C-alpha positions as CSV (number, residue, x, y, z in Angstrom):
1,X,0.1,-0.2,-0.1
2,X,2.6,2.6,0.8
3,X,4.7,1.7,-2.5
4,X,1.4,2.3,-4.3
5,X,0.8,5.6,-2.5
6,X,4.6,6.7,-3.3
7,X,4.4,5.7,-6.9
8,X,1.2,7.6,-7.4
9,X,2.7,10.8,-5.7
10,X,5.7,10.6,-7.5
11,X,3.6,10.0,-10.7
12,X,1.6,13.3,-9.9
13,X,4.8,15.5,-9.4
14,X,6.4,14.4,-12.6
15,X,3.0,14.8,-14.2
16,X,2.8,18.2,-13.1
17,X,6.5,18.8,-14.0
18,X,7.6,20.1,-10.7
19,X,6.2,23.2,-8.6
20,X,3.6,25.2,-10.0
21,X,3.3,29.0,-10.3
22,X,1.7,29.3,-7.0
23,X,4.4,27.3,-5.1
24,X,7.2,29.6,-6.8
25,X,5.3,32.8,-5.8
26,X,5.1,31.8,-2.3
27,X,8.7,30.4,-2.3
28,X,9.8,33.9,-3.4
29,X,7.6,35.8,-0.9
30,X,9.1,33.8,2.0
31,X,12.6,34.5,0.7
32,X,12.0,38.0,0.5
33,X,10.5,38.2,4.0
34,X,13.6,36.4,5.6
35,X,16.0,38.5,3.6
36,X,14.1,41.7,4.5
37,X,14.1,40.8,8.2
38,X,17.9,39.8,8.3
39,X,18.8,43.0,6.6
40,X,16.8,45.0,9.1
41,X,18.4,43.2,12.2
42,X,21.9,43.5,10.7
43,X,21.3,47.2,10.1
44,X,19.8,47.7,13.7
45,X,22.9,45.9,15.1
46,X,25.2,48.3,13.3
47,X,23.5,51.4,14.5
48,X,23.4,50.1,18.0
49,X,27.0,49.6,17.5
50,X,27.7,53.1,16.1
51,X,26.0,54.7,19.1
52,X,27.7,52.7,21.7
53,X,31.1,53.4,20.2
54,X,30.2,57.2,19.8
55,X,29.1,57.3,23.4
56,X,32.5,55.9,24.5
57,X,34.4,58.3,22.4
58,X,32.4,61.4,23.8
59,X,33.1,59.8,27.5
60,X,36.9,59.5,26.6
61,X,36.7,63.3,25.4
62,X,35.1,64.4,28.7
63,X,37.3,62.1,31.1
64,X,40.3,63.8,29.3
65,X,39.0,67.4,30.0
66,X,38.3,66.4,33.7
67,X,41.9,65.2,34.3
68,X,43.3,68.3,32.6
69,X,41.2,70.6,34.8
70,X,42.2,68.5,37.8
71,X,45.8,69.0,36.9
72,X,45.3,72.6,36.2
73,X,43.6,73.1,39.5
74,X,46.2,71.2,41.3
75,X,48.9,73.3,40.0
76,X,47.2,76.9,40.2
77,X,48.4,79.1,43.0
78,X,51.1,76.2,43.7
79,X,54.3,77.6,44.5
80,X,57.1,75.2,44.3
81,X,59.9,75.0,47.4
82,X,62.8,77.3,47.0
83,X,65.9,77.0,49.4
84,X,64.8,76.6,53.0
85,X,61.1,77.7,52.1
86,X,58.5,74.9,52.0
87,X,55.9,74.4,49.1
88,X,52.7,76.7,49.4
89,X,49.5,77.7,47.7
90,X,49.0,81.5,47.1
91,X,45.5,82.1,47.7
92,X,45.6,85.9,47.8
93,X,46.0,86.3,51.5
94,X,48.4,88.9,51.3
95,X,46.9,90.7,48.0
96,X,45.2,94.0,48.1
97,X,41.8,92.1,48.0
98,X,42.0,89.6,51.0
99,X,41.5,86.1,50.3
100,X,40.1,86.9,47.1
101,X,40.5,83.4,45.5
102,X,39.1,81.8,48.9
103,X,35.9,83.3,48.3
104,X,34.9,81.6,45.0
105,X,36.5,79.1,43.1
106,X,35.3,80.5,39.7
107,X,38.0,83.0,40.1
108,X,40.4,80.5,40.1
109,X,38.8,78.8,37.2
110,X,39.1,82.1,35.3
111,X,42.8,81.8,35.4
112,X,43.0,78.1,34.2
113,X,44.3,77.6,30.8
114,X,41.4,75.4,29.8
115,X,39.0,78.2,30.9
116,X,39.0,79.4,27.1
117,X,38.3,76.3,25.5
118,X,34.8,75.8,26.9
119,X,33.4,74.7,23.6
120,X,34.9,72.3,21.2
121,X,34.4,70.0,18.5
122,X,36.6,66.6,18.4
123,X,38.1,66.3,15.0
124,X,37.5,69.6,13.6
125,X,41.2,70.5,13.5
126,X,44.4,68.9,13.8
127,X,46.4,72.0,14.5
128,X,44.9,72.9,18.2
129,X,44.4,70.5,21.5
130,X,40.7,70.4,21.5
131,X,40.0,69.9,17.6
132,X,42.5,66.9,17.3
133,X,40.8,63.6,16.2
134,X,41.6,60.9,18.8
135,X,38.9,58.5,17.7
136,X,38.2,57.8,14.1
137,X,34.2,57.8,14.7
138,X,34.1,61.7,15.0
139,X,34.9,61.7,11.3
140,X,31.2,60.5,10.8
141,X,29.4,63.4,12.4
142,X,30.3,66.7,14.1
143,X,29.9,66.4,17.7
144,X,30.4,69.9,19.9
145,X,30.9,69.5,23.8
146,X,30.3,72.4,25.9
147,X,31.3,72.9,29.4
148,X,29.6,75.1,31.9
149,X,31.1,75.8,35.4
150,X,29.5,77.2,38.6
151,X,30.5,77.5,41.9
152,X,29.0,76.7,44.9
153,X,29.2,76.0,48.7
154,X,29.8,72.5,50.2
155,X,26.3,70.9,50.6
156,X,25.0,74.2,49.7
157,X,25.2,75.2,53.4
158,X,25.8,78.7,55.0
159,X,26.3,81.8,53.5
160,X,29.1,84.3,52.5
161,X,30.3,85.0,55.6
162,X,30.5,81.5,57.0
163,X,31.3,79.1,54.0
164,X,33.0,80.2,50.9
165,X,32.3,78.8,47.4
166,X,35.0,76.3,47.4
167,X,33.0,73.7,45.1
168,X,33.2,73.9,41.3
169,X,30.3,72.1,39.6
170,X,31.1,71.5,36.2
171,X,28.3,70.2,33.4
172,X,29.0,68.8,30.1
173,X,26.4,69.3,27.3
174,X,27.0,67.4,24.1
175,X,25.1,68.5,20.6
176,X,25.1,66.2,18.0
177,X,22.9,66.5,14.7
178,X,20.1,64.9,16.5
179,X,19.7,66.6,19.8
180,X,21.6,68.5,22.6
181,X,21.5,66.9,26.0
182,X,23.1,67.2,29.4
183,X,25.5,64.6,29.4
184,X,27.1,64.4,32.9
185,X,27.9,66.7,35.8
186,X,30.7,66.3,38.2
187,X,32.2,68.5,41.2
188,X,35.5,69.4,41.5
189,X,37.6,71.5,44.0
190,X,41.0,73.2,44.3
191,X,43.9,72.1,46.5
192,X,44.5,75.6,47.2
193,X,40.9,75.9,48.9
194,X,42.2,73.6,51.7
195,X,44.6,76.4,52.7
196,X,41.8,78.8,53.0
197,X,40.3,79.9,56.4
198,X,36.5,78.8,56.8
199,X,35.3,82.3,56.6
200,X,36.5,85.5,54.7
201,X,35.2,88.8,56.2
């Protein structure tokens, strides 16, 4: 019985000379469907990889800027030891405006070399520090990084006659071709402010 059934099926298939038009169209539709979804998922993966690499590159730029600011804050007001004199931080205690730099850390930031480079576009120019292309992904689109600095008191406590503004709150804003967003915020302080008295009347 099984042999007879197989023989009839084989005869029917040979008689129809293979697949018909309907089967061919259905096969092509299924192949197109599978190919389309495969291309979609591959494209989606590439987009996600690009965004992840771009985020890492932006984070590297911001980390580099933070390390540079920390180095400049440490060095600013620093006086190296000379002869029998120990190293110390000059904070304006003997200037005509007493404790000028102790009152607000933003006055120290105004002296830093990086203060002028508050907005930069990585990869825009190889001739300056801020425009150098350290990551190839920046060649794909222009990314602008902006640094905003504000000063505040520790834990936002006290007033001008009690606690000085020794904390610098640094906010980084990243602008791409799609949108602009606040990327991250950190707080820094200057080593020189540890030499300041608790108040400056």
